[in-house]
Each structure stands twice: as structure tokens, then as C-alpha cells.
N, C-alpha and C positions, 0 to 999 in steps of 0.2 A: 551701702548698697542695696536697695530695694526689690524682695524679689518678685513683690505683686502693683503693679500699676492700673489706675483707673481707667475703664476704656468710655465710662459714660460721666458724665455732670451727674453731683449730688442730688439726692430728691429734696423737693423745695419744702419748707417747714410751710403745713395748712395754717392760714392765721385762722383762730377761731373767732367767730361771730355772735353775738348775743343775739339771741332772739328777740324783736320787739314783740311783744303782746298788744295785739289793738287796745284802745281805752273803751272800757265801759264792756267789755266783755265778760268779767266777773264781777260780782257785788260782795262787800263784805257787811255781814249783819252788826248791827249796833249793839245789838242785844246780845249776842250768842257767841260772835266773832267769826261764825263759819263763812268761807269762802262758799259763793253760792253762783252757780252758769246766770246772769241775770235775765235771759231769757225765761229759765225758771222762774226767776222769782217774778216777770211781768207776768208771765200766765195764769200766774197763782196771784194777779191782782195787787203785785206790789207788797203782798206779806212772805215773810222768811217761811219756806216750808218746813223747815229743821225747828223754828221753837215758834213760829206765828207772831215774830213783831211785825209790827206795821209801819211799812217804810211812809215817809212821807210824799204826797202826791199833789203836782196842779190842781187848780180849779179846776181846769178843763177836762185833764182826768176822771175827777170827780163828779163833773155832771155826765159823763157820757156811760158814768157806772150805773147810776141813779136813776136819771131821767132816759125816758122812752126815744128810742132813737126817731130822728128829726122831729118832735114834739118841743126842741127848748128855741123861746127866741129871747135872744140878749135884749134887755135896754140902758140905756143911758151910758152905751157902750164907748161914746168919744170924752165922758164927764174925766178930766185929769185935774190932778193936783197943781198947786200955782203955789210958788215959795213968796207969799204976801207979806212976809216979815225980813227976806233977804236974809234969813238966818244962815250962818256959819260954825259949824264945829271942827273937827278934823278936816271936813270937806264943806265944800258948800250946798245947801240942799236943795238947789235945780242941779247940780251935777249929778245928788244921789237919785234926783226922781227921772234923769235922762238915763241912767244906767239901769235902772228899774224897769224901765218902759220897756227897754232894748231885753232885757234876760224875759219877761214876761209878757203883759200886754195889759192896756188900760189903767188900773189901779190893784189894790190889792184887796178887792173882792169883786165877783161876777156875777150880776143880777138879773133877774126876766123869769118868764114864766115855760112852763111844761107838763107834763105829765108822769106819774107815777102808775105804771101798769093801768091805764087809761084814768087815772082818778088826777082834775087840775090842780096844780100847785103853783106858788108863786116862792123864789129859791132865789136865796143868794149864800153865794160860794166863796169863802175866802182863800186866798194863794199865799202863801208863805213866803214864797219866793220873791215876792214885792216885798221889801223892805220890812221883812218878817212879818208881815200880814199884819203891818199895824193902824191904826185906827185915827185917820185926820178928817178933814171937815170933808174930803170927799166919800170917803167909805161912809160917814156917817149920814152923809146925805141919801146916798145909794141904798144904804140899808133901811131909811126912813121911806125913800120912796117904793121899796117891793113891800114893805108894810103898808103902805098905804093902798098898792096894786090890790092886796089882797083885803084891803077893805072894798074896793071898788068892784074888784071881781067874785066876790063873797065864797075866797078859797081858801083853805090852810096856807100858813106862812112856815117854810122851813128854810133853815140856816145851820149851815156846815161854817163852826168857827175854829180858825187856825192861827193864834195871832201872838206878838210879844206884846201886846197893848197899845193902848194911847201912841199916837206918834208926837213927840217932844217938840219936833221941831218945828210945830205950828201953835206950840204952847198951849194957852186956857183955851183955845177954841178947839184944839184936840180933845178937852177933858169935856168941855161941853156937849161933846157926840152922845155922850152915855147917857146925861139928861134926855137929849133929844129923841135918841131910840127908844128910851124906856117909854116916854109919854107914846110914842107913837102904839106900843104895845098894848099900852093900857086901854087906845081905844079900841084897837083890836080885841082885848078879852070883850071891853065892854058891847063889843056887836057880838059878841060870842061866837067869833070866830077862832079855831085853835092855833096855837103857835107852836111848830115844835124844832125843837134844838139839839144839835148833835157835835157836840165839842170831840175835837180831833187834834193830835199832837202837834205841837203846844197850842193850849186855850190858855193865855195867864191876862194879868195886868187888868186895864178897864174896859175888856170885851169880855172879860169874867165878870166884871165886878157891874156890870149892865146886864146886856140883853142876853148874852149867853146861858147866864143861869135864871134866865125868867119863864122858859120854856112853860107848856102845859104837862110835855114830855121832855125829859132831858135825858139824852144817851149819851151812851163813849163810846167811842174805841177802846180796844182792849190796849193797858200799859202807858193811856195818855198823859201828857202832863200838865195836871188843869189846878190853876191856883191863883193865887193875885199875886203876890209877890213869890221870887225862886225861895228854893230851901235852901241855898246858901245864905241868902239874905236873914232870915228866920231864922235861922240858928246863931247867925250872929249877934242878932238883934238880942233873942230868947237867952244865948249862953245855953243852949240846949241840942242833946242831939236828937231828931227826929226820927220817929221810929221807920221800920222800912216799907218803903212802898208808900212812902207819905207822899199825897197829891195826886198819883195816880190813879186810874179809875177806878180801879178795885178798891182802896182805900177809900175814895168817894162814894162810891155803890154801899161799900158794908156801913157807912157813917150818915148814909140818907140824902148825899147831895148829888148823886145823879141818880134816874130810876130805874136804867137798865142800861146792860155795856154790848154791844151789838159787834159782833165780826165783821169784816169788810164783805166779805163774800156772801151776809145774809142780808145787809143793809138794805137794798132796795126791796126784799120779801119784805123784812117788819114794815119797812116807811107804808109799803101797799098795807098791812095788816091794820096800821096805825090810822092811816087815813082813812080806812074804811070804816072803822069802829067810830070814828068824829063823827064823819060825813052821813051814818048809816048806808052805805052805799052796797 
């Protein structure tokens, strides 16, 4: 016989619910592995406030950082890649182009003219988000046209590179863009007009092997990967361990391959100084 009797129903168990954190609130730095509030990273121009790691940014973001507000006029925006070889690897090239256009816009480079602190410049900016910034026929043509724009307007040419190299889905025609763009720069040099090349992370392959390293001034962002073949391929080929920091901006500066390393926060001011020296403005 029980002396005690429940007068109320037992307390219901409270189900524990996992709190869903909205995507994109936090960013993990690839260099120092710190978890940082995304808005803090964005306020710092997409540079890690802990270790100064420079995150990759889109071509549009890059243009807004260096070109005077309202001065940029895009050219050849409607020019798009074509699958003239009906190429297919794990996916059809047509499908790769379609997917890349949805993620970004146009092609792997955005070109046009604008001003930097009032100084006119013809500018091309690579977008790594479009098929790894690979250089196909359209990219080569747009780069060549922006160089010709510099010739026509008698103004300096500025190119921000961020590329995995030539676009192999276009076979030999993608490799021909190396010679095409380099020949256009030879005309610019003959005309006595400056070319400033800014190498960002990563700049590799056929882009490095052509116009990206032909600047009158070769600049780079901190810790950017710059080279022709990747370090893993080189190690496997020569069967030796590469030096620490090999193919990074700081290593290239030490060995005379780039002229200066400029943090993103100082890029516009430094470009303005260089343009004033070249143009005697």
C-alpha cells in the first residue's frame, strides 16, 4: 500500500534543440585557423585581422577598392566563352561555362577604364571564381583589347592577376593567348606607356609565364602563391624538398622576381604614387 499518491502529472521532459548558426556569420582563416566574425574580416578589406592573411576577393570587389567611385566604365562585358571544340572531361565544357556564369559574370576577367585618385588607367582584373581565373580565348582577347585601349588613350595599363593558368578545355588556342597578350605589351612598351602588374593569390601557369611577369613594375599582395607549376609538381619532378615559403610573394621579392609587396589596405595609395611617377602628374 502506497502512502503517497501523485496529485499532478509528471513534468514533461524538455527536448534539447540544437541552435542553428546562420551560414556566413563566422569565417575561418586558412592561415592561422582563427575563427573570426565575418563582418570584422569584411571591414578589414577581407584581410585577417589576426595574421594579415589576404582572402581572395572577386573582380568587382577589387575594382571598387582601387578605382575611384563612379569612374569605372566596363568594356566587352557581353563577350563570353564558346565550346568550339565540343570538349568534355568529367563534365562538358558547355556546362562548366554555364555554371561559372551563374556564380560570377561574363568571363574570368573584367576590363575597362577608370581613374585612381583622378589618374586615368586602363584596367583588367581577374576573377578566380570563374573557372579558377583560367585564361581562354575570351580572356586573352579582353586582355589584348585593354592593352590596346591604353595605347589609344595614351594611359597606363594595370592588370590584377589571379589565375590557375591557361584553360585546357580550349587546347592550343588557350596557349596562344600567352603570345598574343605579350605581343600587345611589346607595342605598349614601344609606345613608352607603363604597364603595372599586380599578382594576387594565386597567379600560376600560363598567366605567370606571359603578361603577369612583364610589368614595368611587378607588385604582389602578401603571401600570394606565384609560380608556373605548383610546388607539389616541382617536388615530385626534382625529388627534392622545396625551401619554406617557396613561390610565395616574400620569396619572390627576396630573389628579385617582384619589385614590391603591397598590403591591400595600401594598394590604391601605392598605385597612385607609381602612376604619378610614370605620368609625371
